[in-house]
N, C-alpha and C positions, 0 to 999 in steps of 0.2 A: 096748767095749774100745778102739776107735779114738778115742773121746772122751778116755779116760784117757791114751792115748799122746800125743794132741795137747796136752792140758793139761801133761803132763810136759815135752814138747819145748818148748812155749812158756815154761814156767817156767825151764828151763835157759837158754834164750836170754835171757830178761829178767834173771834173777839173774846169769848169767855176764856179760852185757853191762854191767850196772851195776857188777859187781865189777871188770871190766877198767878202766872209767872211774875207779872208786875208786882202783885201784892207780896209774893214770896221774896223777891229780890229787893224791892224798893221800900217795903213797909214791914219787913221782918216777920212775915207769916211763916208757919212751919214748912219744912221742906216738902211735905206731902201736898201742899197747895201747888208748889211748882211741878211736882210729878203729875198731879191731876191736870194741870195746865198743859204739860207735854203730851199727855194722853189725849186731851181734847184737840190739840193741834194735829196730832196724827190722825184722829178721827175726821177732822176737817179735810185732810188730804184724800181720804177714802170716799167721803160723801160726794165729792165733785165727780167722781168716776161714774156715778149712777145717772148723770145727765144723759139725755137721749140725743143731744146735738152731736153731729159727727166730728166737729173740729175742736180739739183741745184748746187751741189758742183763742178761738172765739168764745168758748165757754168761760175761760179764765178772764178774758178781757171784760165780758159782760158781768161776771161775778164781781170784778173790781168795782164796778159802779154800784152794785147792790151792797157790797161791803162798805162803801162810803156812806150810803144811806143808813145802814144798820149801825155804823159807828157813831153817826150823829145821834141816832135814837138811844144808843147805849150810853153815850155821854150825858144825855138828858135824863134818862131813867135811872142809871146806876150812879154816875158821878154827880148828878144833880147840877149839871152845867147846862143851862137852857140855851138852845141854839138861837142865834140871831137871824136876822133877815137874810144875810149873805150865806149862812149855813144852809138855810132852806132853799135859796135860789140855786146854790151849787148842787145840792142833793137833787133838786128837780131837773137840772140840766143832766146830771148823771142818769137819772131814770129815763129821760128821753133818749139819751145815747144808748143805754142798754136795750131799750125797746127797738130802736133802729137796728142795732147789731143782731139781735136775736130773731126779729120777726119781719125784717125786710124781705120782699119777694126776691128770690134768687133762682138762677137757672141751674 
């Protein structure tokens, strides 16, 4: 459960940070929006180190799948762009892949 919380927290920091920078550079928001975005992105880099999984590569690969799902949800909730059937299918496939990567029995 803590792994899921950390993935979600990291995703919000990364997507939110990127979104703040997007708003600053693409939509003319004040520079402090971009600075806040940069801070959030740095925080994202730290959050992932709290995962208890022993492999950096596996954690980041699994996080990539979570990131895709969170990005679809962010687009729906913040940008008001409703995901279509293929977005949901793709997100579901990512979730299955993440589950296999993280929880498969290994020796």
